[in-house]
C-alpha positions as CSV (number, residue, x, y, z in Angstrom):
1,X,-24.3,22.9,0.1
2,X,-26.0,22.1,-3.3
3,X,-23.4,23.6,-5.9
4,X,-22.2,21.2,-8.5
5,X,-18.5,20.2,-8.6
6,X,-15.8,18.8,-10.8
7,X,-13.0,16.9,-9.9
8,X,-11.0,17.1,-13.4
9,X,-7.9,15.0,-13.6
10,X,-4.5,16.1,-15.7
11,X,-5.8,13.1,-18.0
12,X,-9.1,14.9,-18.9
13,X,-11.1,12.6,-16.8
14,X,-13.8,14.4,-15.0
15,X,-15.8,13.1,-12.0
16,X,-19.0,15.2,-11.5
17,X,-20.4,15.5,-7.6
18,X,-21.2,18.2,-5.0
19,X,-19.5,21.0,-3.3
20,X,-19.1,21.0,0.7
21,X,-16.7,22.8,3.0
22,X,-15.3,25.5,1.7
23,X,-16.7,27.6,-2.1
24,X,-13.5,27.4,-3.5
25,X,-11.4,25.5,-6.1
26,X,-8.2,24.0,-5.4
27,X,-5.2,22.4,-7.6
28,X,-3.1,19.0,-6.0
29,X,-1.3,15.7,-6.8
30,X,-4.8,13.6,-6.2
31,X,-3.6,10.2,-4.0
32,X,-6.2,7.8,-2.3
33,X,-5.7,6.4,1.1
34,X,-7.6,2.9,2.3
35,X,-7.9,3.4,5.6
36,X,-11.6,3.2,7.3
37,X,-10.8,6.3,9.8
38,X,-8.7,8.9,10.7
39,X,-9.8,11.2,8.2
40,X,-9.4,14.0,10.4
41,X,-5.4,12.7,10.9
42,X,-5.1,12.7,7.6
43,X,-6.4,16.4,6.6
44,X,-4.2,17.3,9.2
45,X,-1.0,15.3,8.8
46,X,1.7,17.9,6.8
47,X,2.8,15.1,4.4
48,X,-0.5,15.6,2.7
49,X,0.8,18.9,1.8
50,X,-0.2,19.7,-2.1
51,X,-2.5,16.9,-2.6
52,X,-6.0,15.4,-2.7
53,X,-6.9,13.6,-0.4
54,X,-9.3,10.6,-1.7
55,X,-10.4,8.1,0.7
56,X,-11.8,4.4,-0.4
57,X,-13.9,4.1,2.5
58,X,-17.0,5.4,1.6
59,X,-18.6,7.1,4.3
60,X,-16.6,10.1,5.8
61,X,-17.5,12.5,8.8
62,X,-19.8,9.8,10.3
63,X,-17.8,10.2,14.0
64,X,-17.6,13.9,13.3
65,X,-14.2,16.1,14.0
66,X,-13.0,16.7,18.0
67,X,-10.5,19.0,19.2
68,X,-8.3,16.0,19.8
69,X,-7.1,14.0,16.7
70,X,-5.5,17.3,15.0
71,X,-2.0,16.0,13.8
72,X,-0.6,19.9,13.2
73,X,-2.1,23.4,13.7
74,X,-4.2,23.0,10.8
75,X,-5.6,21.7,7.7
76,X,-2.8,20.3,5.3
77,X,-4.3,19.0,2.4
78,X,-5.5,21.2,-0.5
79,X,-8.6,19.4,-0.6
80,X,-11.1,16.1,-0.1
81,X,-12.6,14.2,-1.9
82,X,-15.2,11.8,-0.7
83,X,-18.1,9.3,-2.0
84,X,-20.5,10.0,0.9
85,X,-20.5,12.8,3.0
86,X,-22.1,12.4,6.7
87,X,-24.5,15.0,7.7
88,X,-25.2,13.7,11.2
89,X,-22.2,13.1,12.8
90,X,-22.5,10.8,16.1
91,X,-19.8,10.4,18.8
92,X,-19.2,12.0,22.4
93,X,-16.3,13.6,21.7
94,X,-17.5,15.2,17.9
95,X,-17.7,18.9,18.1
96,X,-18.2,19.8,14.6
97,X,-18.7,17.9,11.0
98,X,-16.5,17.5,8.7
99,X,-18.3,20.3,6.5
100,X,-17.3,23.1,8.8
101,X,-14.4,21.8,9.6
102,X,-13.4,22.0,6.1
103,X,-15.0,25.2,5.6
104,X,-13.4,27.1,8.7
105,X,-9.8,26.0,7.1
106,X,-10.7,27.2,3.5
107,X,-10.4,23.7,1.8
108,X,-13.1,22.9,-1.1
109,X,-14.5,19.6,-0.8
110,X,-16.5,17.4,-3.2
111,X,-18.6,14.3,-2.3
112,X,-20.6,12.4,-4.6
113,X,-17.8,10.5,-6.7
114,X,-17.1,7.1,-7.3
115,X,-14.0,7.3,-5.3
116,X,-13.3,3.3,-5.9
117,X,-13.0,4.3,-9.3
118,X,-10.8,7.1,-9.0
119,X,-8.8,4.7,-7.0
120,X,-8.5,2.0,-10.2
121,X,-7.6,5.1,-12.4
122,X,-4.4,5.8,-10.1
123,X,-3.6,2.7,-9.3
124,X,-3.2,2.0,-13.8
125,X,-2.1,5.5,-14.7
126,X,-0.4,6.9,-11.6
127,X,-0.6,9.9,-9.2
128,X,-1.8,13.0,-11.5
129,X,-2.4,15.8,-10.7
130,X,-6.2,17.4,-10.4
131,X,-8.9,20.1,-9.6
132,X,-11.3,20.2,-8.0
133,X,-13.9,23.4,-8.8
134,X,-17.5,25.0,-9.0
135,X,-16.5,27.7,-11.0
136,X,-15.0,26.6,-13.9
137,X,-16.3,24.0,-16.5
138,X,-14.2,20.6,-17.1
139,X,-12.5,22.2,-20.0
140,X,-11.2,25.1,-18.1
141,X,-9.8,23.0,-15.4
142,X,-7.8,20.8,-17.2
143,X,-5.9,23.8,-19.2
144,X,-5.5,25.9,-15.6
145,X,-3.9,21.8,-14.3
146,X,-1.9,21.9,-17.0
147,X,-0.2,24.8,-16.6
148,X,0.0,24.9,-13.1
149,X,3.7,23.7,-11.7
150,X,4.3,19.8,-11.1
151,X,4.2,18.7,-7.5
152,X,8.1,17.1,-7.6
153,X,8.7,20.0,-8.5
154,X,7.9,21.8,-5.8
155,X,9.8,22.4,-2.1
156,X,7.0,21.6,0.4
157,X,9.1,21.1,3.2
158,X,10.4,24.9,3.4
159,X,7.1,25.8,3.5
160,X,5.6,24.1,6.4
161,X,8.5,23.4,8.8
162,X,8.4,25.6,11.9
163,X,10.1,29.2,11.2
164,X,12.1,28.9,14.9
165,X,12.7,26.1,17.3
166,X,10.6,25.4,20.2
167,X,10.0,23.1,23.0
168,X,7.0,20.8,23.1
169,X,4.9,20.9,26.0
170,X,8.0,22.2,28.2
171,X,8.5,20.1,31.7
172,X,9.5,21.2,34.8
173,X,12.8,22.2,35.9
174,X,13.2,18.8,37.5
175,X,13.0,17.0,34.5
176,X,15.7,14.0,33.9
177,X,15.0,12.1,30.7
178,X,16.9,12.2,27.3
179,X,16.8,15.2,25.2
180,X,15.6,14.7,21.9
181,X,15.8,17.0,18.9
182,X,13.6,16.8,15.9
183,X,14.1,17.7,12.8
184,X,10.6,19.0,11.6
185,X,10.1,18.5,7.9
186,X,6.3,17.7,8.4
187,X,6.0,16.8,12.0
188,X,3.1,15.0,13.3
189,X,2.0,15.9,17.0
190,X,1.6,12.3,18.1
191,X,5.2,11.6,16.9
192,X,6.0,14.3,19.5
193,X,3.6,12.6,22.0
194,X,5.1,9.2,21.4
195,X,8.8,10.6,22.5
196,X,7.5,11.9,25.6
197,X,5.7,9.0,26.9
198,X,9.1,7.7,26.9
199,X,10.1,10.4,29.2
200,X,12.0,12.6,26.6
201,X,12.1,16.2,26.7
202,X,11.5,17.3,23.1
203,X,12.7,20.2,21.3
204,X,11.5,20.9,17.6
205,X,13.8,22.7,14.9
206,X,13.6,23.7,11.6
207,X,14.4,22.0,8.3
208,X,17.2,24.7,8.3
209,X,19.3,24.1,11.2
210,X,22.6,23.4,10.6
211,X,25.0,21.0,12.3
212,X,26.1,24.1,15.2
213,X,22.2,24.5,16.0
214,X,21.9,20.9,16.6
215,X,24.9,20.7,18.7
216,X,23.7,23.8,20.7
217,X,21.0,21.8,22.2
218,X,23.6,19.3,23.2
219,X,21.0,16.6,22.6
220,X,21.3,12.4,23.6
221,X,19.3,11.9,20.4
222,X,17.8,13.3,16.6
223,X,15.1,12.2,14.9
224,X,14.3,13.3,11.4
225,X,10.4,13.7,10.8
226,X,8.0,12.4,8.3
227,X,7.4,15.1,5.6
228,X,5.7,15.7,2.0
229,X,7.4,16.2,-1.5
230,X,10.0,15.1,-3.4
231,X,13.2,14.2,-1.7
232,X,15.7,14.9,-4.3
233,X,14.9,18.6,-3.7
234,X,16.2,18.5,-0.1
235,X,19.9,18.8,-0.9
236,X,20.1,21.3,1.8
237,X,19.4,18.9,4.8
238,X,21.8,16.3,3.9
239,X,24.6,17.5,5.2
240,X,22.9,18.4,8.4
241,X,21.2,14.3,8.3
242,X,24.9,13.1,7.6
243,X,26.5,14.9,10.3
244,X,23.8,14.3,12.8
245,X,23.9,10.7,11.9
246,X,28.1,10.3,12.6
247,X,27.6,12.7,16.3
248,X,24.1,11.2,18.0
249,X,21.8,8.5,17.6
250,X,19.7,8.9,15.0
251,X,16.2,7.5,14.1
252,X,14.3,8.7,10.7
253,X,10.6,8.2,9.9
254,X,9.2,7.9,6.4
255,X,11.0,11.1,4.6
256,X,13.5,10.8,7.8
257,X,14.4,7.7,6.1
258,X,14.9,8.6,2.5
259,X,16.9,11.5,4.4
260,X,19.5,9.2,5.9
261,X,19.9,7.2,2.6
262,X,20.6,10.3,0.6
263,X,22.9,11.3,3.4
264,X,24.9,8.4,2.4
265,X,24.5,8.4,-1.1
266,X,21.5,6.7,-2.3
267,X,19.1,7.3,-4.7
268,X,15.2,7.9,-4.6
269,X,12.3,7.2,-7.0
270,X,8.6,7.8,-7.1
271,X,6.3,5.0,-6.8
272,X,3.7,4.7,-9.3
273,X,0.7,5.5,-6.9
274,X,2.6,5.9,-3.8
275,X,1.5,4.1,-0.2
276,X,-1.0,5.3,1.9
277,X,-3.2,3.6,4.3
278,X,-3.5,1.6,7.7
279,X,-3.1,-1.7,6.2
280,X,0.4,-2.4,4.6
281,X,2.4,-5.2,5.5
282,X,6.1,-5.0,6.2
283,X,8.5,-7.6,6.9
284,X,11.4,-7.4,9.7
285,X,14.2,-9.0,7.6
286,X,16.1,-9.9,10.9
287,X,13.3,-11.7,13.0
288,X,11.2,-12.5,9.7
289,X,8.2,-10.8,11.8
290,X,5.4,-9.2,9.6
291,X,3.7,-5.9,10.8
292,X,0.4,-4.3,9.6
293,X,1.4,-0.9,9.2
294,X,0.4,2.5,8.4
295,X,2.0,4.4,5.7
296,X,1.7,7.7,3.5
297,X,4.8,8.2,1.0
298,X,4.7,8.4,-2.9
299,X,8.8,8.1,-3.1
300,X,10.9,5.2,-2.3
301,X,14.8,4.8,-1.5
302,X,16.7,2.4,-4.6
303,X,18.4,-0.3,-2.8
304,X,21.0,-0.9,-5.4
305,X,22.0,2.2,-4.3
306,X,22.7,1.9,-0.4
307,X,26.3,2.3,0.4
308,X,28.1,3.3,3.5
309,X,27.1,0.7,5.5
310,X,23.6,1.3,5.5
311,X,21.5,-2.1,4.8
312,X,17.9,-2.9,4.0
313,X,16.0,-3.9,7.8
314,X,12.6,-3.9,6.1
315,X,10.9,-4.7,2.9
316,X,6.9,-4.0,1.6
317,X,5.5,-7.3,1.1
318,X,3.3,-5.8,-1.3
319,X,5.5,-4.5,-4.0
320,X,9.3,-5.3,-2.2
321,X,10.1,-1.5,-1.9
322,X,12.2,-0.4,1.3
323,X,10.7,0.1,4.3
324,X,13.6,0.4,6.5
325,X,17.3,0.9,7.3
326,X,20.2,0.4,9.7
327,X,23.7,1.5,9.9
328,X,26.1,-1.4,10.6
329,X,28.2,0.2,12.8
330,X,26.5,3.9,13.6
331,X,23.3,4.2,16.0
332,X,20.6,4.8,13.1
333,X,17.7,2.8,11.8
334,X,14.9,4.5,10.1
335,X,11.6,3.3,8.9
336,X,9.4,4.3,5.9
337,X,6.3,3.6,7.8
338,X,4.5,5.5,10.6
339,X,5.4,3.9,14.0
340,X,3.2,6.8,15.8
341,X,0.0,5.4,13.4
342,X,-2.4,8.2,13.5
343,X,-4.3,6.9,12.0
344,X,-3.6,3.0,11.4
345,X,-2.9,0.6,13.6
346,X,-0.3,0.9,16.5
347,X,1.8,-2.3,16.2
348,X,4.8,-0.6,15.5
349,X,5.0,2.1,18.3
350,X,7.5,-0.6,20.1
351,X,10.1,1.8,17.5
352,X,9.8,4.9,19.7
353,X,11.3,2.7,22.8
354,X,13.8,0.5,20.9
355,X,15.0,4.6,20.0
356,X,16.0,5.3,23.6
357,X,17.4,2.1,24.4
358,X,20.0,2.7,21.9
359,X,20.4,5.8,23.2
360,X,20.8,4.2,26.6
361,X,23.2,1.5,25.1
362,X,25.1,4.5,22.9
363,X,25.6,6.7,26.4
364,X,26.9,2.9,28.3
């Protein structure tokens, strides 16, 4: 494609580039990601629903797209902005370009933009809405952006959660491992695969599942998934999460961490520009060890509002925000980062084993 495209931010800043992917337009919250690879996983991560992703790494698409690295059934991001699009990818698993991947999913992209300048803008001014367009002038796009609903006012979780329960990769009748109920708030395939790798039977439930729906499965443990959007809009989940925490061993990831906090009375707040990338240092307060983590969130828990037995277990060494919780009495823990990585370092996959061990100890 050679069509001129614009990325217009809601403060009036305009970036001009070339259109690739689908020839359409899109509005979303513009966010940057500092990972050096993993663009396919980013695009299909449900936590990016409603957002325009801008990777800081300058060359995107150099190893193409393959059938194995999707984190959900389709692209979830609203649009994609890159410095340089690779037209001739080279990888033994590659079966299409990033352009065709976006095009077949109806997702627009813009290339040739200064992604580092966009990152500096968002770091100084904070995340903001933006629009990618090939048909509107920047002035027309700005009017459209300012008339659109704010990202923080939309319940994206309800939009993308599974409509009905399903079992992940059904096992033979002889299966004898733990049964985990996963509450789908924006679930990634790699989380399910991590649970399967530890011998777990996995049943996924919609975000609207009731305590009775969980009890009907008689699970050994409950996992609360990551997901997009503002956790303050998810009060319909709070009672179910509190019930699960009081009856079952529970692990929360990302949004799941925030939901556990909310279930015990804590408050959340929006970060200025969020944490998105594969190089965020997190300190485990119990051991003092520092882990390099994969992250993707725009909200955080207020530690001053934690109560009812919850305490901070991990902190972010960049800004001191809450990166994990544990309950002093109940078999409940959570992390704000992504223990399944995808993309990112695999340093924290041990937490799935920790979850399984916690279930074993609870049963004893």
